N, C-alpha and C positions, 0 to 999 in steps of 0.2 A: 504494500500500500504506500502511496505517495501523497504528501501534503506539502504545498508550497504556499507560504503566506508572507505578507508584508510584516516586517518587524515593527511591533508597537509596544513592546515592553522590555524591561531590562534583562529578564531571563533569556529571552530569545536573542537579544543583542549580545549578551555575554557568550552564548553558545556560538554565535556567528564569529565573534572575535577568536574563540578557541579554535574553530575550524580554520580560520585564516592563519593563525599561528602554526597549527599542525602542518598545513599544506605549504604555505609560503616560507615561513621562518624555519621550521624544523626540517621539512623535506627538501626544499629548494634553496635554502641558505640565504634567503633575502633578509637583510638586516631589519630588525623590528622598527628602527627609526624610519625606514623607507616604507615598510608595510603600513604602519600607522601614520599616515601622511597629513593628518589634520583636516581632511575633508569628510570624515565620518558624520559630523554634525549637520552638514548641508546635503548629504546624500540620502536617498531612499533605499533602505536595505530589505533584503528578502532572505528567508531561511527555508530550506527543504528538509522535511522529515521523511526518511525512507526506511521502511521496515521498523518503524517506531524508534529510529535513531536520528538525531540531528546529523545530517549527512552532507549538506552543502549550503553555500551562501553566495550572495551577489549583491551589488549595489549599482545605482545609477545616479547621475547628477548632471546638471546643466553646466556647460563651460562656454567660453567665448567661441568655441568651434562647433558647438552643437550639444547633443546628448551623449555623454560618455558612459558606456557600460564598463564596470570595473569589478575587480576582486571576486571573480567567479572562481570558487574553490569547492571541490568535492573530495571528501575523504576517500582514501585509496580503496577501501572495501566496497565502496558504492559507485565507483567509476564504471562507465560502460553499461549502466543500468537505467539510463534515461534521466538521471538527476540533473545534469547540466542542461539538457534540452527543456526540462520542466521549469527550471529556474529562468532560463532565457524567455520562455513563453510567458511566464508571469511578469517578468520585467518589461518585456515589450508591450504586453497588455496594459500595464500601469502607465508606461510612457504614452501610449495611445490615448489614455483617458485625460491627459494633461494637455489642454489646448495649446499652450505655448510650446511645450516639448514636442508634441506630435508634428509640428511643422519644421522641425530642425533635423539636420543630418544626425543619424545615429551611428556611432562609431565605437570601436574598442581597440586597445593596444593588445593584440593577441600574441601569446607566446608562440613562437614559430612552430613548435611541435604540435600545437593545437589548431593550426590553420585549417586542416581538413574538416574538423568539427565545425568551425565557424563557416566555412564555405558551404557545407551541407545545410546549414541553417540560414543561408541567404546572404552571407557577408562576402565582400570581395576585397582582395588585397589592394591597397592604395599606397604606392611609393615603395621605397627600398627598406630592407631589413635594418633595424636599429637595435641598440642595446639599452635595456632599461633594467635596473637592479641586477646587472651582470647576466641577464638572460636575453637571448635574441627574441625580438618581437617584430610584428608587422602591424601597421595601422590598417584596420579593416572597416569598411563602411557597409551598412545594411541597406540593401535595395536602393530605393530613392527616398529623399527626405519625406517624412510623414508616413512611410510604409509601416503598417501595423501588422503584428502577428496575432493570431487568435489567442485567446486567453483561457484555454480549457483547463489549466491546472491551478490558476490562482484561486486561493481560498477554497479549493475543493479537495475532497479526499478522492483519490483515483485508485481503483482496484487493480 
């Protein structure tokens, strides 16, 4: 069973921070000072519960370049089980409900090893590979500005 929801309480937020610490700081060696970048207060956060375990998290925020999707993290035991796609679907659905955000370019700085996932989900590479937090990344853009995904997972239990 999968549940993806917008984070609206401190318990879920702390679980999301723990997932980010596990995935980015512990597994990938990203310095905590880079992972916790000061944008958490202005971002909208989501958490995924898979098989009754807090399994993934993501956030989005407005920037001068559009809507930036960030901090997509799924615990190792829950990867390749639809958690990332469910998070993305919920995030894009939420973006689509915000009038200002829905008209902006939606983009992500995707880790290079994850480019196939993002391409499958409708994102396209834009520009050259670059290094962020000592990890190769590509800027990727979602469809056309204002393109919205369905929101079949947000706030729903899916069997």
